[in-house]
C-alpha positions as YAML, in Angstrom:
chain: A
units: angstrom
residues:
- id: 1
  name: MET
  ca: [-0.25, -0.19, 0.11]
- id: 2
  name: PRO
  ca: [1.64, 3.57, -0.83]
- id: 3
  name: ARG
  ca: [2.85, 5.67, 2.11]
- id: 4
  name: LYS
  ca: [2.75, 9.54, 2.13]
- id: 5
  name: ALA
  ca: [6.36, 10.78, 2.45]
- id: 6
  name: SER
  ca: [7.10, 12.86, 5.67]
- id: 7
  name: GLY
  ca: [5.45, 16.18, 5.65]
- id: 8
  name: GLU
  ca: [3.41, 15.47, 2.37]
- id: 9
  name: SER
  ca: [-0.56, 16.25, 2.62]
- id: 10
  name: TYR
  ca: [-3.03, 14.89, 0.11]
- id: 11
  name: VAL
  ca: [-4.56, 17.66, -1.57]
- id: 12
  name: TRP
  ca: [-8.56, 17.42, -2.35]
- id: 13
  name: THR
  ca: [-9.55, 19.10, -5.71]
- id: 14
  name: ASN
  ca: [-12.83, 20.05, -6.73]
- id: 15
  name: ALA
  ca: [-12.39, 16.71, -9.61]
- id: 16
  name: LYS
  ca: [-11.53, 14.34, -6.39]
- id: 17
  name: GLU
  ca: [-14.12, 15.56, -4.04]
- id: 18
  name: ARG
  ca: [-16.86, 14.73, -6.65]
- id: 19
  name: LEU
  ca: [-16.19, 11.27, -7.42]
- id: 20
  name: PHE
  ca: [-15.45, 10.65, -3.65]
- id: 21
  name: LEU
  ca: [-19.21, 12.27, -3.19]
- id: 22
  name: GLU
  ca: [-20.44, 10.18, -6.63]
- id: 23
  name: LYS
  ca: [-18.98, 6.85, -4.84]
- id: 24
  name: LEU
  ca: [-20.26, 7.71, -1.33]
- id: 25
  name: ASP
  ca: [-23.73, 8.74, -2.62]
- id: 26
  name: GLU
  ca: [-24.17, 5.84, -4.82]
- id: 27
  name: TYR
  ca: [-22.85, 2.94, -2.17]
- id: 28
  name: LEU
  ca: [-25.13, 4.31, 0.59]
- id: 29
  name: ALA
  ca: [-27.59, 4.28, -1.79]
- id: 30
  name: GLU
  ca: [-27.53, 0.94, -3.06]
- id: 31
  name: ARG
  ca: [-26.79, -0.55, 0.70]
- id: 32
  name: GLY
  ca: [-29.74, 1.84, 2.41]
- id: 33
  name: GLY
  ca: [-27.21, 4.19, 4.08]
- id: 34
  name: LYS
  ca: [-24.43, 1.40, 5.41]
- id: 35
  name: GLN
  ca: [-21.26, 3.21, 5.72]
- id: 36
  name: PRO
  ca: [-18.38, 2.35, 3.65]
- id: 37
  name: SER
  ca: [-16.25, -0.49, 5.41]
- id: 38
  name: THR
  ca: [-12.06, 0.18, 5.38]
- id: 39
  name: ALA
  ca: [-11.71, -2.23, 2.43]
- id: 40
  name: ILE
  ca: [-13.97, -0.07, 0.39]
- id: 41
  name: LEU
  ca: [-12.11, 2.72, 1.10]
- id: 42
  name: GLU
  ca: [-9.03, 1.15, 0.19]
- id: 43
  name: LEU
  ca: [-10.38, 0.47, -2.93]
- id: 44
  name: TRP
  ca: [-11.70, 3.50, -3.73]
- id: 45
  name: ALA
  ca: [-7.76, 5.15, -2.24]
- id: 46
  name: ASN
  ca: [-6.21, 2.75, -5.09]
- id: 47
  name: GLU
  ca: [-8.83, 3.98, -7.82]
- id: 48
  name: PHE
  ca: [-7.98, 7.71, -6.65]
- id: 49
  name: ASN
  ca: [-4.12, 6.67, -6.75]
- id: 50
  name: THR
  ca: [-4.91, 5.25, -10.30]
- id: 51
  name: ARG
  ca: [-6.64, 8.50, -11.55]
- id: 52
  name: PHE
  ca: [-5.08, 11.40, -9.73]
- id: 53
  name: GLY
  ca: [-1.27, 10.59, -9.18]
- id: 54
  name: GLY
  ca: [0.41, 12.79, -6.86]
- id: 55
  name: VAL
  ca: [0.59, 12.06, -2.98]
- id: 56
  name: PRO
  ca: [-1.36, 8.65, -2.50]
- id: 57
  name: ALA
  ca: [-4.67, 8.20, -0.59]
- id: 58
  name: LEU
  ca: [-4.96, 5.92, 1.61]
- id: 59
  name: ALA
  ca: [-8.22, 4.46, 2.95]
- id: 60
  name: SER
  ca: [-7.85, 7.11, 6.06]
- id: 61
  name: THR
  ca: [-7.40, 9.78, 4.05]
- id: 62
  name: LEU
  ca: [-10.92, 8.82, 2.53]
- id: 63
  name: SER
  ca: [-12.49, 8.25, 5.94]
- id: 64
  name: GLN
  ca: [-10.84, 11.66, 7.58]
- id: 65
  name: LYS
  ca: [-12.29, 13.17, 4.27]
- id: 66
  name: LYS
  ca: [-16.12, 11.65, 4.71]
- id: 67
  name: GLU
  ca: [-16.12, 12.58, 8.29]
- id: 68
  name: ARG
  ca: [-15.47, 16.35, 7.64]
- id: 69
  name: MET
  ca: [-17.83, 16.66, 5.17]
- id: 70
  name: LYS
  ca: [-20.35, 15.21, 7.35]
- id: 71
  name: LYS
  ca: [-19.46, 17.60, 9.86]
- id: 72
  name: ILE
  ca: [-19.95, 20.81, 7.49]
- id: 73
  name: TYR
  ca: [-23.46, 19.21, 5.68]
- id: 74
  name: ARG
  ca: [-24.65, 19.12, 9.43]
- id: 75
  name: GLY
  ca: [-24.03, 22.81, 9.89]
- id: 76
  name: TRP
  ca: [-25.30, 23.78, 6.57]
- id: 77
  name: LYS
  ca: [-28.53, 21.93, 7.28]
- id: 78
  name: SER
  ca: [-28.29, 23.50, 11.23]
- id: 79
  name: LEU
  ca: [-27.86, 27.03, 9.21]
- id: 80
  name: GLN
  ca: [-31.26, 26.62, 7.71]
- id: 81
  name: THR
  ca: [-33.12, 26.34, 11.13]
- id: 82
  name: HIS
  ca: [-30.92, 29.25, 12.71]
- id: 83
  name: THR
  ca: [-32.80, 31.94, 14.22]
- id: 84
  name: GLY
  ca: [-31.08, 35.54, 12.97]
- id: 85
  name: LEU
  ca: [-29.73, 33.76, 9.64]
- id: 86
  name: GLY
  ca: [-30.42, 34.25, 6.02]
- id: 87
  name: TYR
  ca: [-29.50, 33.11, 2.22]
- id: 88
  name: ASP
  ca: [-28.51, 34.71, -0.70]
- id: 89
  name: LEU
  ca: [-29.27, 32.53, -3.37]
- id: 90
  name: ARG
  ca: [-27.44, 34.25, -6.50]
- id: 91
  name: THR
  ca: [-24.24, 33.90, -4.26]
- id: 92
  name: ASP
  ca: [-24.97, 30.75, -2.36]
- id: 93
  name: THR
  ca: [-23.55, 32.36, 0.87]
- id: 94
  name: VAL
  ca: [-25.44, 33.16, 4.30]
- id: 95
  name: VAL
  ca: [-26.48, 36.65, 5.26]
- id: 96
  name: CYS
  ca: [-26.22, 37.82, 9.03]
- id: 97
  name: SER
  ca: [-24.67, 39.95, 11.44]
- id: 98
  name: ASP
  ca: [-21.27, 39.20, 12.58]
- id: 99
  name: GLU
  ca: [-22.50, 38.75, 16.43]
- id: 100
  name: THR
  ca: [-25.09, 36.07, 14.91]
- id: 101
  name: TRP
  ca: [-22.46, 34.53, 12.91]
- id: 102
  name: GLN
  ca: [-20.13, 33.90, 15.67]
- id: 103
  name: THR
  ca: [-22.65, 32.64, 17.72]
- id: 104
  name: PHE
  ca: [-23.34, 30.01, 15.18]
- id: 105
  name: LEU
  ca: [-19.86, 29.22, 14.93]
- id: 106
  name: LYS
  ca: [-19.36, 28.28, 18.46]
- id: 107
  name: ASP
  ca: [-21.21, 25.33, 18.01]
- id: 108
  name: ASN
  ca: [-20.24, 24.61, 14.00]
- id: 109
  name: LYS
  ca: [-16.58, 25.53, 13.84]
- id: 110
  name: GLU
  ca: [-15.66, 23.54, 10.93]
- id: 111
  name: CYS
  ca: [-18.81, 25.68, 9.11]
- id: 112
  name: THR
  ca: [-16.48, 29.14, 9.06]
- id: 113
  name: HIS
  ca: [-16.21, 29.08, 4.97]
- id: 114
  name: LEU
  ca: [-19.79, 28.90, 4.62]
- id: 115
  name: ARG
  ca: [-20.97, 32.59, 5.08]
- id: 116
  name: TYR
  ca: [-18.88, 33.59, 1.98]
- id: 117
  name: GLU
  ca: [-18.64, 30.10, -0.51]
- id: 118
  name: GLY
  ca: [-21.81, 28.04, 0.54]
- id: 119
  name: LEU
  ca: [-21.74, 24.15, -0.19]
- id: 120
  name: ARG
  ca: [-19.16, 23.39, -2.93]
- id: 121
  name: HIS
  ca: [-21.00, 20.10, -3.81]
- id: 122
  name: LYS
  ca: [-24.63, 19.73, -3.68]
...
């Protein structure tokens, strides 16, 4: 199994994220929401390494990305019901006062970028 050289980080491009989301969505739909095992993540990592090259992906790379994306999605869903927040459909971003945003971020630190970027893949 490929290993990363010391100090190298895996870079998630939009193409890699989109492929990962497609694979995850298909897997979950086919298996009634059952999460992929480490063995499945290893197969996907090998596919990523063949397709994209560069710093090799590991099963743990994909697992950690899945968990980060899950937190961001939960934060995004929470934004939709949070009092004092609006949504700009044109820019796909959150609209609110700085004070309201800071209150929201106390429980949703991983969502900092959503105020100015929105979700990249829906």
